[in-house]
N, C-alpha and C positions, 0 to 999 in steps of 0.2 A: 079378362073379366073386368078389370078396373078401367080398361079402355071403353068397353061397351057402357059402363056406368058413367063415365065422365064425358066422353066425347059425344056419344050417341044420346045420352040422357035416359037410358033405360033404367028401370028399378031394378033393385038387387035381384028380386025374385025372377023378373023377366030375363035378366042377363044369365042367371044360373041355369034357367030352363034351356036357354038357347045353347049353352055350353054342354048341357046335360049332366049337371051335378046338382047335389042338394045344397041349399043355401047354409046349412050347418056346416058343411065341408068347407065352404068359402070362409065363413066367420071363425073357424077353429083357430085358436092360438095355443101352441104348444106349452106345456107347464115344465119342460125339461130345463133344468139348470145349465147355465152357460159354463162350460168346461174348456174354454180355449187355453187356459194356462196349462191344464193337465195335458191336453193334446199336444201342445207346443213341446212340453218337457218329454213327453213319451217319444216324439219324432226325434228330439236331440238324443235321447239315450239309445234309440234304435240306429240312428247314424253312426254313433260311437261304437256301439256293439252289435255289429251286423249279424253275428251268429246267435245272439240271444233270442230265444222265443218270448212268447207272452208271459210265461211263468217267471222267468228270470228278470224280465223287465218289470214284472209286478213287485218282485222283491226289491229292486233297486228304487222304485217309485215308493215304497212304504219306508225305505231308509231315508228318502228325501222328503218325508212328511206330507205325502200324497196318500191319504187312506181311501182307497177305492176298491170296489170288488173286482176280482179277476175277470168275471163275466163281462164287465165293461170293456176291458182290454181285449178280450177275444173276439176280434171282428172279422 
């Protein structure tokens, strides 16, 4: 998409129609918070405790001051 806009000089609407997507999809920016620290800690715990499931890992995260909903861990 960016290639068609920058290199070819197409308008955003033209490039989106060529790709077959709505321009709102192209302009969308996620409002999801950055949780890299949480994911890194979860991976560390999962490596240490291979047999633990998401429920036990959730308990360990709560003990480590990560207050996160269990549904976010259940992937």
